[in-house]
N, C-alpha and C positions, 0 to 999 in steps of 0.2 A: 289905643292898643292895636298892635299888629294883629293880623289874622292868625290866631293861635291854632286854627285847624290846619294851616299850611304846614306840612312836614318839611323840615330842613333836609338837605342832602345827608345821606348816611355818613359821609366822610366829615361833615361839619360836626356831627354829634360824637364821632370818634376822636376828634381833636379836642383836647381839654379846653383850649382857649376859644375854639369855635363854639363849643357847647355853652361856655360861659357867655359869650356874646349873643348867642341865640336866646338864652333865657333872659338876659337883660333887654333884648329887643322886644320880647313878649311883654315885659313890664312897661317899657317905654318911660314916659314921664309920670306915671301914676304913683301914688303914695304906696310904698310896699306894705306898710302896716294896715292900710285900709283893704288892699287886695287880700292880704293874708287873713284878716279878720272875717272877710266875707266867704272865704273858701269852705269852712265846715258846713255851712248851710247849703252851699251849691253842691257839695259832694253828697250830703244827705238827700237832696232832691234827686240826684242822678241815681243813687242807690234805690230810692223808693220807686222811681220810674222803671228801674231794671226788673224788679220783681223776680220772677222765675228765670230771667235771662242774666242774672247777676254773675254767673260763672261761665257763661258762654263766650268762648274765645272767638274773635272774629276770624283769625287764621291760626294755624298751629304755630306755637312759639310766641304769639302775641298775647298780651294780657287782656283778660275780660275786665269788666267794671270792678269786680272783686280784687283782681291783681293790681289795678290802678289805686284802689283804696289802700290795699296792704302796703304798696310802695310809698304813698304819701305819708302814711302813718310811720313807717320805718324812717323815711327821710326826716320827718319832724323830730323823731327821737335823736337821730344822729346830729341834726343841725342844732338842736337845743344843747346837746353836749358840747359841740364845737363852740357855740356862742359863749358858753360858760368857761371853757378852757381859755378862749381868747381874752375874755374879760379878767380872768384870775391869774393868768400866766403870761410871761413875756415870750412872744412868738412861739407858741407851742406847736408841736407837730400835729397835723390833721390828716389822719389816714383816710384813704378812699375805701370804698366797699363795692362789692359786686351786687348791684340792685336785683338782677335776675336771680342770683343765688339766694339772696335774702328772701325774696318773694317765694321762690320754689321751696326752699328748705324750711323756712319759718312759718309759711302760711298755706302752701299747697293751693288747691283750687277752691277751697271753701273753709269757713270757720265761723266764729261768732261775730257776725257783722255788726251788731249793735255794740258789742264790747269794743270792737276796733274803731268804730265811729266815736264812741265815748272817749277812748284813749287819744285818738287824734285831736279831738276838740279840746280836751284838757291840756295836752301838750302845746297845742297852738295858742290857746289862751294864755298859758304861762309864758311862752316865748314872745308873744306880742307885748304882754305886760312888761317883761324884762326889757325889751327894746325901748319901750316908752319911757323907761327910767334912765336910759343911757344918755350921756353927754356926747358932744361932737368928738371930744378926745377919746371917749370910750369907743365910739364907732370907727375911729381911725386905727384902733388896736388891731393887730393882725396875727394870724397863725400861718404856718408853712404847710400848705396843702401838698400832699404827696404827688399829685398829678398836675396841679395848676400853679404851684409856687405860692408866693406871699399873697394872702387873701384877707382883706380887712373884714371886720364885723359888718360894716356898712355894705360892702360888696356881697358878702354871703347872704345877708338879710334881703337884699334886693333880688339876688339870684333865686332865692326860694319862692319869692312872689311870682317870678316868671315861670319857675318850676311848677307852681300850682296851675297856672294857665295852660302849660304844656300838657299836664296829666289830666286836667279837666277836659281838654279837647280830645285827648286820647280815650278817656272813658266814654265820652259822648259818641265818638266814632265806633267804639266797641259795641255800645248799646244799639246804635243805628244798624250795625252789621248783623246783629243777633236776630235770628228769625223770631217773629212774634208768635 
């Protein structure tokens, strides 16, 4: 695995294909289902370590550990929906979403952390189980992403594993920056 703690250049994340390649680079050759299956326990450990620092933002405009958790839960909900559209429809449209708006408007800076962890874990378990039932033909099915163009189930599933690593590193940095 590449060093997930290394931040890409801002313009790389702003470019939809650069973002895609960054996430795939964080996954490397690792099995995306194994990476994703391990993520809930890793996030639970970070949340437990955060304690009172859960909502402390390292810098204004940056997410605290709580914001990172809220985002991965939101992303899991969105991706699970995309997976199902791709499997059930022929090249469905896949709309993008503003992750900061979702975190700010749907979660704020605090909420029921245990409920969010439980939701994330349930969604992740269901999505990994769905993946494990798919065939190579299923994984080649694709949707038309509004920002990145045609995106296969396989590509989307690998990207979310890299996405896990990106936001685990972000949450770890946020925790390290929060005063003890």
